[in-house]
C-alpha atoms as a printed R data frame, in Angstrom:
    type eleno elety resid chain resno      x       y       z
1   ATOM     1    CA   UNK     A     1  8.018  -4.438 -59.130
2   ATOM     2    CA   UNK     A     2  8.863  -3.784 -55.468
3   ATOM     3    CA   UNK     A     3  5.913  -3.964 -53.157
4   ATOM     4    CA   UNK     A     4  5.329  -0.811 -51.157
5   ATOM     5    CA   UNK     A     5  4.719  -1.273 -47.454
6   ATOM     6    CA   UNK     A     6  2.264   0.987 -45.741
7   ATOM     7    CA   UNK     A     7  4.147   2.821 -42.944
8   ATOM     8    CA   UNK     A     8  1.043   2.620 -40.798
9   ATOM     9    CA   UNK     A     9  1.343  -1.159 -40.609
10  ATOM    10    CA   UNK     A    10  4.663  -0.912 -38.757
11  ATOM    11    CA   UNK     A    11  3.562   1.603 -36.127
12  ATOM    12    CA   UNK     A    12  2.056  -0.839 -33.588
13  ATOM    13    CA   UNK     A    13  5.436  -2.579 -33.256
14  ATOM    14    CA   UNK     A    14  6.946   0.446 -31.493
15  ATOM    15    CA   UNK     A    15  4.539   0.451 -28.509
16  ATOM    16    CA   UNK     A    16  4.917  -3.324 -28.232
17  ATOM    17    CA   UNK     A    17  8.705  -3.010 -28.157
18  ATOM    18    CA   UNK     A    18  8.581  -0.212 -25.595
19  ATOM    19    CA   UNK     A    19  6.202  -2.246 -23.426
20  ATOM    20    CA   UNK     A    20  8.521  -5.251 -23.593
21  ATOM    21    CA   UNK     A    21 11.478  -3.076 -22.639
22  ATOM    22    CA   UNK     A    22  9.556  -1.633 -19.698
23  ATOM    23    CA   UNK     A    23  8.542  -5.097 -18.472
24  ATOM    24    CA   UNK     A    24 12.200  -6.187 -18.586
25  ATOM    25    CA   UNK     A    25 13.429  -3.165 -16.619
26  ATOM    26    CA   UNK     A    26 15.407  -4.325 -13.559
27  ATOM    27    CA   UNK     A    27 13.580  -1.893 -11.250
28  ATOM    28    CA   UNK     A    28 10.127  -3.151 -12.215
29  ATOM    29    CA   UNK     A    29 10.031  -5.948  -9.624
30  ATOM    30    CA   UNK     A    30 11.158  -3.920  -6.587
31  ATOM    31    CA   UNK     A    31  8.863  -1.028  -7.491
32  ATOM    32    CA   UNK     A    32  5.947  -3.432  -7.945
33  ATOM    33    CA   UNK     A    33  6.701  -5.079  -4.585
34  ATOM    34    CA   UNK     A    34  6.790  -1.700  -2.846
35  ATOM    35    CA   UNK     A    35  3.510  -0.646  -4.457
36  ATOM    36    CA   UNK     A    36  1.836  -3.888  -3.357
37  ATOM    37    CA   UNK     A    37  2.897  -3.261   0.235
38  ATOM    38    CA   UNK     A    38  1.662   0.334   0.104
39  ATOM    39    CA   UNK     A    39 -1.701  -0.748  -1.281
40  ATOM    40    CA   UNK     A    40 -1.947  -3.407   1.427
41  ATOM    41    CA   UNK     A    41 -1.205  -0.821   4.100
42  ATOM    42    CA   UNK     A    42 -3.749   1.571   2.635
43  ATOM    43    CA   UNK     A    43 -6.393  -1.166   2.889
44  ATOM    44    CA   UNK     A    44 -5.511  -2.489   6.346
45  ATOM    45    CA   UNK     A    45 -4.026   0.469   8.237
46  ATOM    46    CA   UNK     A    46 -6.454   3.388   8.781
47  ATOM    47    CA   UNK     A    47 -5.071   6.752   7.702
48  ATOM    48    CA   UNK     A    48 -1.892   5.284   6.260
49  ATOM    49    CA   UNK     A    49 -1.493   7.987   3.596
50  ATOM    50    CA   UNK     A    50 -2.623  10.805   5.883
51  ATOM    51    CA   UNK     A    51 -0.070  13.590   6.347
52  ATOM    52    CA   UNK     A    52 -0.312  16.336   8.960
53  ATOM    53    CA   UNK     A    53  1.653  19.544   9.269
54  ATOM    54    CA   UNK     A    54  2.461  20.479  12.865
55  ATOM    55    CA   UNK     A    55  4.877  23.236  13.833
56  ATOM    56    CA   UNK     A    56  6.207  23.226  10.276
57  ATOM    57    CA   UNK     A    57  6.944  19.484  10.369
58  ATOM    58    CA   UNK     A    58  5.284  16.740   8.325
59  ATOM    59    CA   UNK     A    59  3.960  13.790  10.314
60  ATOM    60    CA   UNK     A    60  2.453  10.540   9.093
61  ATOM    61    CA   UNK     A    61  3.121   6.884   8.435
62  ATOM    62    CA   UNK     A    62  4.977   7.569   5.183
63  ATOM    63    CA   UNK     A    63  7.284  10.101   6.829
64  ATOM    64    CA   UNK     A    64  7.910   7.686   9.692
65  ATOM    65    CA   UNK     A    65  8.839   4.885   7.271
66  ATOM    66    CA   UNK     A    66 11.254   7.144   5.371
67  ATOM    67    CA   UNK     A    67 12.856   8.400   8.575
68  ATOM    68    CA   UNK     A    68 13.341   4.942  10.059
69  ATOM    69    CA   UNK     A    69 14.636   3.589   6.753
70  ATOM    70    CA   UNK     A    70 17.393   6.230   6.511
71  ATOM    71    CA   UNK     A    71 20.122   4.218   8.339
72  ATOM    72    CA   UNK     A    72 19.278   1.118   6.320
73  ATOM    73    CA   UNK     A    73 19.396   3.073   3.063
74  ATOM    74    CA   UNK     A    74 22.875   4.353   3.937
75  ATOM    75    CA   UNK     A    75 24.082   0.850   4.779
76  ATOM    76    CA   UNK     A    76 22.524  -0.488   1.563
77  ATOM    77    CA   UNK     A    77 24.332   2.099  -0.575
78  ATOM    78    CA   UNK     A    78 27.685   1.004   0.814
79  ATOM    79    CA   UNK     A    79 26.819  -2.687   0.600
80  ATOM    80    CA   UNK     A    80 25.847  -2.266  -3.060
81  ATOM    81    CA   UNK     A    81 29.391  -1.446  -4.130
82  ATOM    82    CA   UNK     A    82 30.848  -4.278  -2.043
83  ATOM    83    CA   UNK     A    83 28.493  -6.864  -3.546
84  ATOM    84    CA   UNK     A    84 29.166  -5.442  -7.011
85  ATOM    85    CA   UNK     A    85 32.793  -6.559  -6.600
86  ATOM    86    CA   UNK     A    86 31.712 -10.105  -5.586
87  ATOM    87    CA   UNK     A    87 32.294  -9.262  -1.939
88  ATOM    88    CA   UNK     A    88 30.206  -9.159   1.208
89  ATOM    89    CA   UNK     A    89 30.456  -7.184   4.443
90  ATOM    90    CA   UNK     A    90 28.810  -8.661   7.510
91  ATOM    91    CA   UNK     A    91 30.538  -6.230   9.890
92  ATOM    92    CA   UNK     A    92 28.173  -3.342   9.085
93  ATOM    93    CA   UNK     A    93 26.226  -3.663  12.340
94  ATOM    94    CA   UNK     A    94 29.411  -3.702  14.416
95  ATOM    95    CA   UNK     A    95 30.675  -0.572  12.659
96  ATOM    96    CA   UNK     A    96 27.345   1.123  13.416
97  ATOM    97    CA   UNK     A    97 27.710   0.287  17.107
98  ATOM    98    CA   UNK     A    98 31.379   1.303  17.260
99  ATOM    99    CA   UNK     A    99 30.893   4.609  15.441
100 ATOM   100    CA   UNK     A   100 27.914   5.594  17.565
101 ATOM   101    CA   UNK     A   101 29.683   4.582  20.779
102 ATOM   102    CA   UNK     A   102 32.804   6.628  20.075
103 ATOM   103    CA   UNK     A   103 30.769   9.701  19.129
104 ATOM   104    CA   UNK     A   104 28.464   9.456  22.159
105 ATOM   105    CA   UNK     A   105 31.366   9.005  24.574
106 ATOM   106    CA   UNK     A   106 33.198  12.042  23.182
107 ATOM   107    CA   UNK     A   107 30.158  14.323  23.194
108 ATOM   108    CA   UNK     A   108 29.287  13.366  26.759
109 ATOM   109    CA   UNK     A   109 26.655  15.256  28.739
110 ATOM   110    CA   UNK     A   110 24.949  18.600  28.260
111 ATOM   111    CA   UNK     A   111 28.222  20.514  28.515
112 ATOM   112    CA   UNK     A   112 29.910  18.089  26.060
113 ATOM   113    CA   UNK     A   113 33.575  17.420  26.687
114 ATOM   114    CA   UNK     A   114 34.589  17.522  22.989
115 ATOM   115    CA   UNK     A   115 33.165  19.811  20.255
116 ATOM   116    CA   UNK     A   116 30.452  18.036  18.315
117 ATOM   117    CA   UNK     A   117 32.293  18.401  15.005
118 ATOM   118    CA   UNK     A   118 35.329  16.609  16.384
119 ATOM   119    CA   UNK     A   119 33.169  13.895  17.931
120 ATOM   120    CA   UNK     A   120 31.396  13.273  14.625
121 ATOM   121    CA   UNK     A   121 34.738  13.208  12.806
122 ATOM   122    CA   UNK     A   122 36.088  10.712  15.337
123 ATOM   123    CA   UNK     A   123 33.083   8.424  14.859
124 ATOM   124    CA   UNK     A   124 33.431   8.522  11.087
125 ATOM   125    CA   UNK     A   125 37.198   8.116  11.392
126 ATOM   126    CA   UNK     A   126 36.766   4.903  13.350
127 ATOM   127    CA   UNK     A   127 34.393   3.661  10.644
128 ATOM   128    CA   UNK     A   128 36.949   4.455   7.932
129 ATOM   129    CA   UNK     A   129 39.614   2.520   9.820
130 ATOM   130    CA   UNK     A   130 37.244  -0.439  10.056
131 ATOM   131    CA   UNK     A   131 36.711  -0.317   6.295
132 ATOM   132    CA   UNK     A   132 40.445  -0.084   5.689
133 ATOM   133    CA   UNK     A   133 40.954  -3.144   7.920
134 ATOM   134    CA   UNK     A   134 38.362  -5.136   5.967
135 ATOM   135    CA   UNK     A   135 39.767  -4.021   2.640
136 ATOM   136    CA   UNK     A   136 43.315  -4.975   3.571
137 ATOM   137    CA   UNK     A   137 42.222  -8.429   4.702
138 ATOM   138    CA   UNK     A   138 40.218  -9.042   1.514
139 ATOM   139    CA   UNK     A   139 42.440  -7.376  -1.098
140 ATOM   140    CA   UNK     A   140 45.830  -7.633   0.599
141 ATOM   141    CA   UNK     A   141 45.847 -10.961   2.434
142 ATOM   142    CA   UNK     A   142 43.240 -12.479   0.063
143 ATOM   143    CA   UNK     A   143 40.912 -13.728   2.793
144 ATOM   144    CA   UNK     A   144 37.397 -14.671   1.816
145 ATOM   145    CA   UNK     A   145 35.197 -11.558   2.290
146 ATOM   146    CA   UNK     A   146 32.758 -13.287   4.628
147 ATOM   147    CA   UNK     A   147 35.635 -14.546   6.811
148 ATOM   148    CA   UNK     A   148 37.472 -11.213   6.805
149 ATOM   149    CA   UNK     A   149 34.410  -9.207   7.786
150 ATOM   150    CA   UNK     A   150 33.322 -11.846  10.309
151 ATOM   151    CA   UNK     A   151 36.429 -10.951  12.330
152 ATOM   152    CA   UNK     A   152 35.338  -7.321  12.632
153 ATOM   153    CA   UNK     A   153 31.707  -8.318  13.126
154 ATOM   154    CA   UNK     A   154 32.691 -10.008  16.384
155 ATOM   155    CA   UNK     A   155 35.607  -7.813  17.448
156 ATOM   156    CA   UNK     A   156 33.982  -4.484  16.565
157 ATOM   157    CA   UNK     A   157 30.903  -4.953  18.715
158 ATOM   158    CA   UNK     A   158 33.055  -6.447  21.448
159 ATOM   159    CA   UNK     A   159 35.303  -3.369  21.388
160 ATOM   160    CA   UNK     A   160 32.257  -1.099  21.594
161 ATOM   161    CA   UNK     A   161 31.042  -3.037  24.636
162 ATOM   162    CA   UNK     A   162 34.479  -2.769  26.253
163 ATOM   163    CA   UNK     A   163 34.497   1.005  25.761
164 ATOM   164    CA   UNK     A   164 31.118   1.341  27.490
165 ATOM   165    CA   UNK     A   165 31.548  -1.482  30.036
166 ATOM   166    CA   UNK     A   166 28.405  -2.998  28.566
167 ATOM   167    CA   UNK     A   167 26.341   0.043  29.602
168 ATOM   168    CA   UNK     A   168 24.190   2.382  27.529
169 ATOM   169    CA   UNK     A   169 25.851   5.790  27.068
170 ATOM   170    CA   UNK     A   170 23.231   8.544  27.190
171 ATOM   171    CA   UNK     A   171 23.752  11.809  25.301
172 ATOM   172    CA   UNK     A   172 22.239  15.049  26.619
173 ATOM   173    CA   UNK     A   173 23.667  17.502  24.095
174 ATOM   174    CA   UNK     A   174 20.598  18.777  22.191
175 ATOM   175    CA   UNK     A   175 22.341  20.047  19.004
176 ATOM   176    CA   UNK     A   176 23.444  16.467  18.357
177 ATOM   177    CA   UNK     A   177 19.813  15.311  18.314
178 ATOM   178    CA   UNK     A   178 19.130  17.307  15.136
179 ATOM   179    CA   UNK     A   179 21.172  14.871  13.050
180 ATOM   180    CA   UNK     A   180 18.843  11.925  13.571
181 ATOM   181    CA   UNK     A   181 15.571  13.455  14.728
182 ATOM   182    CA   UNK     A   182 15.651  17.031  13.445
183 ATOM   183    CA   UNK     A   183 13.610  18.501  10.606
184 ATOM   184    CA   UNK     A   184 14.564  20.640   7.636
185 ATOM   185    CA   UNK     A   185 11.967  22.149   5.288
186 ATOM   186    CA   UNK     A   186  9.307  20.040   6.998
187 ATOM   187    CA   UNK     A   187 11.099  16.724   6.374
188 ATOM   188    CA   UNK     A   188 13.387  14.662   8.621
189 ATOM   189    CA   UNK     A   189 16.995  15.814   8.313
190 ATOM   190    CA   UNK     A   190 18.128  12.190   7.974
191 ATOM   191    CA   UNK     A   191 16.518  12.089   4.525
192 ATOM   192    CA   UNK     A   192 18.731  14.955   3.385
193 ATOM   193    CA   UNK     A   193 21.771  13.050   4.641
194 ATOM   194    CA   UNK     A   194 20.736  10.027   2.590
195 ATOM   195    CA   UNK     A   195 20.033  12.205  -0.440
196 ATOM   196    CA   UNK     A   196 23.492  13.819  -0.201
197 ATOM   197    CA   UNK     A   197 25.291  10.458   0.074
198 ATOM   198    CA   UNK     A   198 23.211   9.033  -2.772
199 ATOM   199    CA   UNK     A   199 23.917  12.045  -5.011
200 ATOM   200    CA   UNK     A   200 27.670  11.886  -4.409
201 ATOM   201    CA   UNK     A   201 27.739   8.122  -4.976
202 ATOM   202    CA   UNK     A   202 25.679   8.390  -8.150
203 ATOM   203    CA   UNK     A   203 27.955  11.100  -9.521
204 ATOM   204    CA   UNK     A   204 31.018   8.945  -8.849
205 ATOM   205    CA   UNK     A   205 29.431   5.915 -10.495
206 ATOM   206    CA   UNK     A   206 27.933   7.680 -13.532
207 ATOM   207    CA   UNK     A   207 30.181  10.667 -14.220
208 ATOM   208    CA   UNK     A   208 33.519   8.942 -13.685
209 ATOM   209    CA   UNK     A   209 34.980   5.607 -14.743
210 ATOM   210    CA   UNK     A   210 34.749   4.298 -11.172
211 ATOM   211    CA   UNK     A   211 31.411   2.591 -11.743
212 ATOM   212    CA   UNK     A   212 32.717   0.841 -14.854
213 ATOM   213    CA   UNK     A   213 35.843  -0.279 -13.003
214 ATOM   214    CA   UNK     A   214 33.783  -1.718 -10.142
215 ATOM   215    CA   UNK     A   215 31.628  -3.605 -12.630
216 ATOM   216    CA   UNK     A   216 34.733  -4.968 -14.353
217 ATOM   217    CA   UNK     A   217 36.143  -6.239 -11.051
218 ATOM   218    CA   UNK     A   218 32.827  -7.888 -10.208
219 ATOM   219    CA   UNK     A   219 32.465  -9.577 -13.594
220 ATOM   220    CA   UNK     A   220 36.015 -10.923 -13.792
221 ATOM   221    CA   UNK     A   221 38.639  -9.706 -11.307
222 ATOM   222    CA   UNK     A   222 41.484 -11.576 -13.037
223 ATOM   223    CA   UNK     A   223 40.707 -10.073 -16.429
224 ATOM   224    CA   UNK     A   224 40.294  -6.638 -14.837
225 ATOM   225    CA   UNK     A   225 43.751  -6.913 -13.250
226 ATOM   226    CA   UNK     A   226 45.322  -8.079 -16.510
227 ATOM   227    CA   UNK     A   227 43.657  -5.141 -18.261
228 ATOM   228    CA   UNK     A   228 45.575  -2.756 -16.003
229 ATOM   229    CA   UNK     A   229 42.956  -1.948 -13.364
230 ATOM   230    CA   UNK     A   230 44.142  -1.525  -9.803
231 ATOM   231    CA   UNK     A   231 41.828  -4.163  -8.417
232 ATOM   232    CA   UNK     A   232 43.425  -4.048  -4.960
233 ATOM   233    CA   UNK     A   233 42.821  -0.316  -4.599
234 ATOM   234    CA   UNK     A   234 39.273  -0.633  -5.927
235 ATOM   235    CA   UNK     A   235 38.467  -3.424  -3.488
236 ATOM   236    CA   UNK     A   236 39.849  -1.473  -0.548
237 ATOM   237    CA   UNK     A   237 37.863   1.587  -1.660
238 ATOM   238    CA   UNK     A   238 34.500  -0.211  -1.703
239 ATOM   239    CA   UNK     A   239 35.031  -1.625   1.801
240 ATOM   240    CA   UNK     A   240 36.101   1.778   3.138
241 ATOM   241    CA   UNK     A   241 33.061   3.360   1.490
242 ATOM   242    CA   UNK     A   242 30.756   0.692   2.934
243 ATOM   243    CA   UNK     A   243 32.105   1.255   6.451
244 ATOM   244    CA   UNK     A   244 31.829   5.029   6.031
245 ATOM   245    CA   UNK     A   245 28.130   4.646   5.151
246 ATOM   246    CA   UNK     A   246 27.681   2.322   8.142
247 ATOM   247    CA   UNK     A   247 29.445   4.821  10.409
248 ATOM   248    CA   UNK     A   248 27.140   7.599   9.221
249 ATOM   249    CA   UNK     A   249 24.161   5.316   9.835
250 ATOM   250    CA   UNK     A   250 25.483   4.767  13.360
251 ATOM   251    CA   UNK     A   251 25.540   8.525  13.952
252 ATOM   252    CA   UNK     A   252 21.906   8.799  12.796
253 ATOM   253    CA   UNK     A   253 20.803   5.951  15.064
254 ATOM   254    CA   UNK     A   254 22.703   7.294  18.083
255 ATOM   255    CA   UNK     A   255 21.301  10.776  17.529
256 ATOM   256    CA   UNK     A   256 17.769   9.461  17.094
257 ATOM   257    CA   UNK     A   257 17.698   7.351  20.276
258 ATOM   258    CA   UNK     A   258 19.864   9.906  22.142
259 ATOM   259    CA   UNK     A   259 22.215   7.201  23.355
260 ATOM   260    CA   UNK     A   260 24.746   4.609  22.264
261 ATOM   261    CA   UNK     A   261 23.763   0.996  22.818
262 ATOM   262    CA   UNK     A   262 26.763  -1.154  21.929
263 ATOM   263    CA   UNK     A   263 24.763  -4.337  22.477
264 ATOM   264    CA   UNK     A   264 21.817  -3.653  20.178
265 ATOM   265    CA   UNK     A   265 22.696  -0.711  17.885
266 ATOM   266    CA   UNK     A   266 22.859  -1.928  14.306
267 ATOM   267    CA   UNK     A   267 22.135  -5.518  15.326
268 ATOM   268    CA   UNK     A   268 21.503  -7.580  12.160
269 ATOM   269    CA   UNK     A   269 21.598  -4.399  10.066
270 ATOM   270    CA   UNK     A   270 24.075  -6.071   7.722
271 ATOM   271    CA   UNK     A   271 21.516  -8.754   6.885
272 ATOM   272    CA   UNK     A   272 18.851  -6.165   6.125
273 ATOM   273    CA   UNK     A   273 21.351  -4.264   3.960
274 ATOM   274    CA   UNK     A   274 22.227  -7.394   1.976
275 ATOM   275    CA   UNK     A   275 18.528  -8.160   1.534
276 ATOM   276    CA   UNK     A   276 17.809  -4.587   0.414
277 ATOM   277    CA   UNK     A   277 20.602  -4.728  -2.161
278 ATOM   278    CA   UNK     A   278 19.423  -8.034  -3.606
279 ATOM   279    CA   UNK     A   279 15.795  -6.916  -3.651
280 ATOM   280    CA   UNK     A   280 16.923  -3.859  -5.626
281 ATOM   281    CA   UNK     A   281 18.303  -5.997  -8.439
282 ATOM   282    CA   UNK     A   282 22.016  -6.104  -7.646
283 ATOM   283    CA   UNK     A   283 23.493  -9.473  -8.589
284 ATOM   284    CA   UNK     A   284 25.065 -11.519  -5.812
285 ATOM   285    CA   UNK     A   285 27.518 -12.795  -8.442
286 ATOM   286    CA   UNK     A   286 28.958  -9.298  -8.884
287 ATOM   287    CA   UNK     A   287 29.083  -6.909 -11.813
288 ATOM   288    CA   UNK     A   288 25.527  -5.626 -12.154
289 ATOM   289    CA   UNK     A   289 24.358  -3.196  -9.456
290 ATOM   290    CA   UNK     A   290 21.701  -0.537  -8.927
291 ATOM   291    CA   UNK     A   291 21.934   2.226  -6.336
292 ATOM   292    CA   UNK     A   292 18.328   3.286  -6.893
293 ATOM   293    CA   UNK     A   293 17.221  -0.310  -6.542
294 ATOM   294    CA   UNK     A   294 19.037  -0.606  -3.202
295 ATOM   295    CA   UNK     A   295 17.133   2.401  -1.851
296 ATOM   296    CA   UNK     A   296 13.861   0.874  -3.027
297 ATOM   297    CA   UNK     A   297 14.844  -2.413  -1.393
298 ATOM   298    CA   UNK     A   298 15.466  -0.626   1.909
299 ATOM   299    CA   UNK     A   299 12.040   0.999   1.674
300 ATOM   300    CA   UNK     A   300 10.471  -2.411   0.991
301 ATOM   301    CA   UNK     A   301 12.021  -3.857   4.148
302 ATOM   302    CA   UNK     A   302 11.020  -0.905   6.317
303 ATOM   303    CA   UNK     A   303  7.488  -0.850   4.879
304 ATOM   304    CA   UNK     A   304  7.172  -4.590   5.498
305 ATOM   305    CA   UNK     A   305  8.313  -4.116   9.098
306 ATOM   306    CA   UNK     A   306  5.833  -1.265   9.584
307 ATOM   307    CA   UNK     A   307  3.034  -3.393   8.132
308 ATOM   308    CA   UNK     A   308  3.745  -6.326  10.439
309 ATOM   309    CA   UNK     A   309  3.890  -4.139  13.544
310 ATOM   310    CA   UNK     A   310  0.791  -2.147  12.569
311 ATOM   311    CA   UNK     A   311 -1.293  -5.291  12.115
312 ATOM   312    CA   UNK     A   312 -0.349  -6.526  15.564
313 ATOM   313    CA   UNK     A   313  1.561  -9.521  14.252
314 ATOM   314    CA   UNK     A   314  4.260 -10.831  16.639
315 ATOM   315    CA   UNK     A   315  7.704  -9.365  15.814
316 ATOM   316    CA   UNK     A   316  9.117 -12.862  15.351
317 ATOM   317    CA   UNK     A   317  7.049 -13.183  12.183
318 ATOM   318    CA   UNK     A   318  9.126 -10.372  10.687
319 ATOM   319    CA   UNK     A   319 12.256 -12.536  10.808
320 ATOM   320    CA   UNK     A   320 10.429 -15.461   9.221
321 ATOM   321    CA   UNK     A   321  9.137 -13.281   6.382
322 ATOM   322    CA   UNK     A   322 12.636 -11.886   5.759
323 ATOM   323    CA   UNK     A   323 14.031 -15.419   5.673
324 ATOM   324    CA   UNK     A   324 11.443 -16.415   3.071
325 ATOM   325    CA   UNK     A   325 12.265 -13.338   0.992
326 ATOM   326    CA   UNK     A   326 16.003 -14.115   1.155
327 ATOM   327    CA   UNK     A   327 15.308 -17.689   0.043
328 ATOM   328    CA   UNK     A   328 13.172 -16.577  -2.903
329 ATOM   329    CA   UNK     A   329 15.701 -13.932  -4.017
330 ATOM   330    CA   UNK     A   330 18.641 -16.364  -3.864
331 ATOM   331    CA   UNK     A   331 16.714 -19.020  -5.787
332 ATOM   332    CA   UNK     A   332 15.639 -16.524  -8.451
333 ATOM   333    CA   UNK     A   333 19.258 -15.449  -9.018
334 ATOM   334    CA   UNK     A   334 20.627 -18.992  -9.365
335 ATOM   335    CA   UNK     A   335 21.731 -20.188 -12.786
336 ATOM   336    CA   UNK     A   336 19.634 -23.351 -12.630
337 ATOM   337    CA   UNK     A   337 16.458 -21.358 -11.908
338 ATOM   338    CA   UNK     A   338 17.145 -18.999 -14.832
339 ATOM   339    CA   UNK     A   339 17.704 -21.958 -17.160
340 ATOM   340    CA   UNK     A   340 14.457 -23.562 -15.982
341 ATOM   341    CA   UNK     A   341 12.430 -20.384 -16.503
342 ATOM   342    CA   UNK     A   342 14.054 -19.937 -19.916
343 ATOM   343    CA   UNK     A   343 13.033 -23.427 -20.980
344 ATOM   344    CA   UNK     A   344  9.475 -22.892 -19.731
345 ATOM   345    CA   UNK     A   345  9.163 -19.603 -21.604
346 ATOM   346    CA   UNK     A   346 10.408 -21.274 -24.817
347 ATOM   347    CA   UNK     A   347  7.854 -24.058 -24.447
348 ATOM   348    CA   UNK     A   348  5.071 -21.544 -23.960
349 ATOM   349    CA   UNK     A   349  6.240 -19.653 -27.010
350 ATOM   350    CA   UNK     A   350  6.292 -22.854 -29.047
């Protein structure tokens, strides 16, 4: 006689399985880190969650964090695809400076010498050329990504300084200011720019085979090439896309500060972008990537910066904290660390 099992006895397994799946979700750690920072700010910074509506615009600490994180979020989106192919781009900050410099010089003063649309197109065009240069060095000449992008990191900022003679180029054309400091529907316009870039990128990654191809190149570029994928074209594309995002970030920064500072614009932004991508769960070994996680990582960095400044801590501490975070993230993604944690978990289970 076959024993009959009460269906009710198997029901508790479903919630347990769903809880285990939720705890293993790749976005759990970055979301938890962001929530911890927000709770810390709520406890230490008076009126952190307070929002005020003035002249149809929302003001508050949260809005300020989102607005200031917009350039970093754009750079992180582009960096995500580069890292997904086992690459790296440390020329992001130079592209930001070069794009903003070209646009500011073309717009000029209050009368603006060149129409704003053409100036914006020129700034983005320069960024695209920078990405094409990086892609050709990496995919065409087969230089190491960090070496190839190091060339533009130095030369790009140097070219921007040559164009401005080392001076800050001030912009007086008010319509240009809307891009980085304007408001739409009560929110900073820069957030809508980020949302548009994110939506287009997500559609390309999820609704086409492009995301799968990028993953294949990151997991095993040789096998991807033997399978018929155009790995050279894909590699060039991700570097062009990364530079385009950096160029757009440069336009936001230039518009926000109403000037182009070739010396300091985008300085060390590439390091923050790499940190944001890794905090969001993208593997430094290539293959696995998360666009949503990169945005969360950018918000973590900006929230951490806001917290340090709000508490009156010296700005130098911010660099130390970022260095510690980079160290912890790199260690956690190493194979030896994963093997060690796996052995410890098995011992606990035993």
